C-alpha positions in Angstrom: 20.9 -44.5 11.8 20.6 -41.3 12.8 24.5 -41.1 13.4 24.8 -42.5 9.3 22.5 -40.3 8.5 23.8 -36.8 10.7 27.1 -37.7 9.2 25.5 -37.7 5.5 24.0 -34.4 6.9 27.3 -32.8 8.2 29.1 -33.3 4.8 26.3 -32.3 2.1 23.3 -31.2 3.7 19.8 -32.8 4.0 19.6 -35.7 1.4 17.4 -38.2 0.2 13.4 -37.6 0.4 13.8 -34.8 3.1 14.7 -30.9 3.2 15.4 -28.2 5.5 12.4 -26.3 5.9 12.1 -23.0 3.8 10.9 -19.7 4.6 7.9 -20.0 3.5 7.0 -23.3 4.8 7.9 -22.0 8.2 5.3 -19.0 7.4 2.8 -21.7 6.7 3.2 -23.4 9.8 3.3 -20.2 12.4 0.2 -19.1 10.4 -2.1 -22.3 11.6 -0.2 -23.1 14.8 0.2 -19.4 16.2 2.9 -19.4 19.5 2.7 -23.1 19.9 5.6 -22.6 17.2 9.5 -21.1 18.1 11.8 -20.2 16.0 13.5 -18.3 18.9 17.3 -19.5 19.0 17.5 -19.9 22.8 14.2 -22.6 22.3 16.2 -24.3 19.2 19.0 -24.8 20.9 16.9 -26.0 24.2 15.4 -28.6 22.3 17.8 -29.7 20.0 19.5 -32.6 22.1 18.8 -34.7 25.0 20.6 -35.5 28.4 22.7 -37.9 26.4 26.8 -36.4 25.1 25.4 -36.7 21.5 25.9 -33.3 19.6 22.9 -32.4 17.4 24.6 -31.1 13.4 23.1 -28.3 13.9 19.6 -26.2 15.2 16.0 -27.3 14.0 14.2 -25.2 11.8 11.1 -24.6 14.6 9.7 -26.1 17.6 6.1 -26.6 18.4 5.2 -27.1 21.7 1.9 -28.7 21.6 -0.9 -28.3 23.7 -2.9 -30.9 22.3 -3.7 -34.0 19.7 -4.9 -31.7 16.8 -1.7 -29.8 17.5 0.8 -32.6 16.3 -1.6 -33.4 13.7 -1.1 -30.0 12.0 3.0 -30.4 12.5 2.9 -33.8 10.8 0.5 -33.0 7.9 2.6 -29.6 7.3 6.2 -32.1 7.8 4.8 -34.7 5.2 3.6 -31.7 3.1 6.9 -30.1 3.3 9.2 -33.2 3.5 10.9 -31.9 7.0 12.6 -34.3 9.1 10.8 -34.2 12.7 12.0 -35.3 15.9 9.5 -36.0 19.0 10.5 -35.0 22.9 9.4 -35.3 26.0 11.5 -34.5 29.2 14.8 -34.6 27.2 16.3 -37.4 30.0 16.8 -40.2 27.0 20.9 -40.9 27.2 21.2 -42.2 24.1 20.6 -39.4 21.5 17.4 -40.4 20.5 15.7 -36.8 20.5 18.3 -34.9 19.1 17.1 -32.0 16.5 17.7 -32.6 12.4 19.1 -29.6 11.3 16.8 -27.8 9.7 13.9 -29.8 10.9 11.0 -30.0 13.2 11.3 -30.6 16.7 7.8 -31.8 18.4 8.0 -31.2 22.0 5.1 -33.1 24.0 5.9 -31.4 27.3 3.2 -29.1 27.6 0.7 -31.9 26.6 0.6 -33.1 30.4 -2.5 -33.2 32.0 -3.4 -36.6 34.2 -6.8 -37.4 32.8 -8.4 -39.8 34.5 -7.8 -42.6 37.5 -10.6 -45.3 36.9 -9.6 -47.0 40.2 -12.2 -49.5 39.3 -11.0 -50.9 36.5 -7.5 -49.9 37.4 -6.9 -47.8 34.3 -5.4 -44.5 34.2 -5.2 -42.5 31.1 -2.9 -39.4 30.4 -1.2 -37.3 28.2 2.3 -38.1 26.9 3.7 -35.2 28.9 2.7 -36.3 32.6 5.6 -36.9 34.6 6.0 -40.7 35.5 6.5 -40.2 39.5 3.3 -37.7 38.9 1.0 -40.3 37.6 2.5 -42.9 40.4 1.6 -40.9 43.1 -2.1 -40.1 41.6 -2.4 -44.1 41.6 -1.1 -44.7 44.9 -4.2 -42.3 46.3 -6.4 -44.8 45.0 -4.5 -47.8 46.8 -2.7 -48.5 43.5 0.6 -48.4 41.7 2.2 -47.7 38.1 4.7 -50.4 38.3 7.4 -49.4 35.4 10.0 -47.3 37.4 12.8 -46.0 34.9 15.8 -44.3 36.9 14.5 -40.9 35.9 10.9 -41.5 36.9 10.9 -38.4 38.3 11.3 -36.7 35.4 10.6 -38.5 32.3 7.6 -38.4 30.7 4.9 -41.6 30.2 5.3 -40.6 26.7 9.2 -40.6 26.3 8.8 -44.6 28.6 6.1 -45.8 25.8 8.2 -44.5 23.0 11.5 -46.5 24.8 9.5 -49.3 26.1 11.7 -48.3 29.2 11.9 -50.7 32.5 13.3 -49.9 35.9 14.2 -51.8 39.2 10.7 -53.2 39.8 10.5 -54.5 35.9 11.8 -57.7 37.6 8.4 -58.5 39.2 6.5 -56.0 36.9 7.9 -56.1 33.9 8.4 -53.0 31.2 6.5 -50.5 29.8 4.6 -52.8 27.1 3.2 -54.5 30.0 2.0 -51.7 31.4 -0.1 -49.9 28.8 -3.9 -51.2 27.5 -3.9 -48.7 24.6 -2.8 -45.4 22.6 -3.9 -42.1 20.7 -1.5 -42.2 18.0 -0.7 -39.4 15.1 0.5 -41.5 12.1 2.8 -39.4 9.8 0.4 -38.0 7.9 -1.8 -36.4 10.8 -4.6 -39.6 10.9 -4.8 -40.4 14.2 -5.5 -43.7 15.3 -6.7 -45.5 18.7 -5.2 -49.2 19.9 -6.1 -51.1 22.1 -8.8 -51.0 24.6 -10.0 -50.7 28.7 -11.1 -54.2 28.9 -8.4 -56.8 30.7 -8.6 -59.1 27.8 -8.3 -57.8 24.1 -7.0 -60.6 22.1 -8.3 -59.7 19.2 -6.4 -59.2 15.8 -2.9 -57.4 15.7 -1.1 -56.1 18.9 -0.9 -52.4 17.7 -0.2 -51.4 20.7 2.9 -53.0 21.4 3.9 -52.4 18.0 4.1 -48.4 18.9 5.7 -49.0 22.4 9.4 -49.4 22.1 9.3 -47.7 18.4 11.0 -44.5 19.6 8.6 -42.3 17.3 9.9 -44.2 14.4 5.9 -44.8 13.4 3.7 -42.0 14.9 3.8 -39.6 17.9 1.7 -41.1 21.2 -0.8 -38.0 22.1 -3.0 -40.2 24.8 -1.8 -43.7 26.7 -3.9 -46.0 28.6 -2.2 -47.6 31.9 -2.8 -50.4 33.2 -2.3 -50.1 37.5 -1.9 -52.5 40.2 -2.4 -52.6 43.6 0.0 -51.3 45.8 1.5 -54.1 48.0 0.3 -53.4 51.7 2.8 -54.1 54.3 6.4 -52.4 54.8 8.5 -53.1 52.4 12.4 -54.8 53.5 15.2 -54.1 51.6 18.5 -56.5 51.7 22.1 -56.1 50.6 24.8 -58.7 49.9 28.4 -57.8 49.6 30.8 -60.0 47.4 34.3 -60.8 46.9 33.7 -61.0 43.0 30.9 -60.0 40.3 31.3 -64.0 39.6 29.9 -65.2 43.0 27.4 -62.6 42.8 25.9 -64.0 39.6 26.0 -66.9 41.0 23.8 -65.3 43.9 21.3 -63.9 41.6 20.8 -67.3 39.9 20.8 -69.3 43.2 17.8 -66.2 43.8 15.8 -66.4 40.4 16.0 -70.5 40.4 14.1 -70.5 43.8 10.3 -69.9 45.0 11.3 -66.4 45.9 11.1 -63.4 43.7 11.9 -60.2 45.2 10.4 -56.9 43.2 13.8 -55.6 42.9 16.9 -57.2 42.3 19.6 -55.0 41.4 24.0 -55.1 41.5 26.4 -53.0 41.4 30.5 -53.4 40.9 33.7 -52.0 42.7 34.0 -49.4 40.2 30.3 -48.1 40.3 30.0 -47.8 43.6 33.3 -45.7 44.0 31.9 -43.2 41.3 28.8 -42.7 42.8 30.9 -41.8 46.3 32.7 -39.6 44.7 30.0 -37.6 43.2 27.1 -38.3 44.9 28.3 -39.4 48.3 26.1 -41.7 50.3 26.3 -44.2 53.2 27.0 -47.2 50.7 30.4 -48.6 50.6 31.5 -52.2 50.2 35.2 -54.1 50.6 34.2 -56.3 48.0 34.1 -56.0 44.8 30.0 -56.5 43.8 26.8 -55.4 45.8 24.2 -57.4 45.2 20.8 -55.2 46.7 17.3 -55.2 46.4 13.7 -55.1 48.0 10.6 -57.4 48.9 7.3 -56.2 49.4 4.0 -57.9 50.9 2.8 -59.5 54.3 5.9 -61.7 54.3 8.6 -59.6 52.9 10.8 -60.2 55.9 10.6 -64.0 55.5 11.5 -63.4 52.0 14.6 -61.1 52.7 15.2 -63.7 55.2 15.8 -66.1 52.4 17.7 -64.3 49.6 20.0 -63.2 52.8 20.7 -67.1 53.2 21.2 -67.6 49.4 23.7 -64.8 49.2 25.2 -66.5 52.2 25.6 -69.7 50.8 26.7 -68.4 47.3 30.0 -66.7 49.3 29.0 -63.7 50.4 31.3 -61.9 53.2 28.4 -59.6 54.3 24.6 -60.0 53.7 21.5 -58.3 55.8 18.0 -57.5 55.4 16.5 -54.1 57.4 14.8 -51.0 56.6 15.3 -48.3 54.4 16.3 -47.4 51.1 19.8 -45.7 50.7 21.2 -48.7 48.8 17.7 -48.6 46.3 18.9 -44.6 45.7 22.7 -45.4 45.4 21.8 -47.5 42.6 19.5 -45.1 41.4 22.5 -42.9 40.7 25.1 -45.1 39.2 23.9 -43.5 35.5 24.4 -39.6 36.8 27.4 -40.4 38.5 28.8 -42.1 35.6 27.3 -39.0 33.4 29.3 -36.3 35.8 32.4 -38.8 35.1 32.9 -37.8 32.4 31.6 -39.5 28.6 30.6 -43.3 29.2 30.5 -45.8 26.6 27.6 -47.9 27.7 25.6 -51.8 26.7 22.6 -52.8 27.3 23.4 -56.4 27.5 21.0 -59.4 28.5 21.9 -63.0 28.9 19.8 -65.7 30.8 20.2 -65.1 34.6 21.5 -68.5 35.3 24.6 -67.5 33.0 24.9 -63.9 34.5 28.3 -65.1 36.3 29.6 -66.4 32.9 28.9 -63.0 31.1 30.9 -61.1 34.3 33.8 -63.7 34.2 33.8 -62.5 29.9 33.7 -58.4 30.9 36.2 -59.0 33.2 38.3 -60.9 30.5 37.7 -58.3 28.2 38.7 -55.6 30.8 42.3 -57.3 31.6 43.1 -57.9 27.9 42.4 -53.9 26.8 43.4 -52.5 29.9 40.1 -50.2 30.2 38.5 -50.4 33.5 34.3 -51.5 32.7 31.6 -50.0 35.5 28.9 -52.4 35.4 25.5 -52.9 37.4 22.8 -54.7 36.2 19.1 -55.5 36.8 20.2 -58.3 37.9 17.1 -60.5 38.2 16.6 -60.0 34.8 20.1 -60.9 33.5 20.1 -57.3 32.2 23.7 -55.2 32.5 25.2 -52.0 31.3 28.7 -52.4 31.2 30.2 -48.9 30.3 34.0 -47.7 29.6 34.6 -44.3 30.7 36.1 -42.6 27.5 39.3 -41.0 27.9 38.0 -37.8 26.3 34.9 -36.7 24.9 37.1 -36.9 20.6 35.6 -40.0 19.2 39.8 -40.8 18.6 40.5 -41.8 22.1 37.3 -43.7 22.2 37.7 -47.8 23.3 37.2 -49.8 20.0 35.0 -52.9 20.6 36.2 -56.2 21.9 35.2 -59.8 21.4 37.8 -61.5 23.5 
């Protein structure tokens, strides 16, 4: 929707039921919200894009750096009255262009709405503003022997509001689920400025519609999240054990994943990288992790029997044809996996997909990807949240020009 909309914008300006903010409307906004509103060109440029390579059509008319839910309510009431399009952003770490500004529109930034309001250890609930960084929330929970489970690759900079908006997952989602599984309730400002509270602090809340789940993953299209009630979990005891297995083919690695997920052992983390991804990480963020094979399966087990679980997984990998499989301490292999996306971005424009299949069909899917690569002549870089069957095949475009981008293939 955004791509089509922006194409129209670029041709003839804003169309339909929205319009660029007029000078008079901007004056009204600044009168109401004071110094939370900025029209400085540098601020507008900074808030016009995110971590993707998507190019904004033009600068927004203003940026509201909200400090409270009331600021957000006032901004949305104003935008609704003047029919000005709104984009909402947290840390701007998204890579899909979701936080791009509309030319002549309003940006609401939640970065400064960043108080960690409460850790209710007895009920395993945290209350946070949307601008709280995910890592900060998890660290605060750790002081009480608890954890906030979702850990997207950008967890050190991503905000809780942004991860709610995108229903982010992360490496630990195999064992703990995605963001939707970790949120008890929300405070949301609706497009007309009304305030809505969803969910509950109670463990059971099964009456009526799941409005919390509806807003999670809606990417700001239904309202703006201004407070989050997050569910916490007990932090695993014992020393985590990492494991790695090197395979001659991606298909063999996929078969190993299917065997692991069909067993009684579920690791906390189970991730996969192909040789292309590992080589790209080595070029841009050198590490100690290399492989002579074509696929590297990495993961981690936790708890008091972590060593036993890891050894069972290593045995399953050897049975599936791993040329090297071992368990040990340290998380260098996990750091390498977290660096795949930054490395792809550093290498150029990555045209990436987000694909999910049942884990038992990963091997078949990898075979299809190899066929497409051979048919088109384009190298495909694939990493995956393997235990979920969720993979991210990516092709590096020859340049940023759309004319050079490879066309989709269904062979």
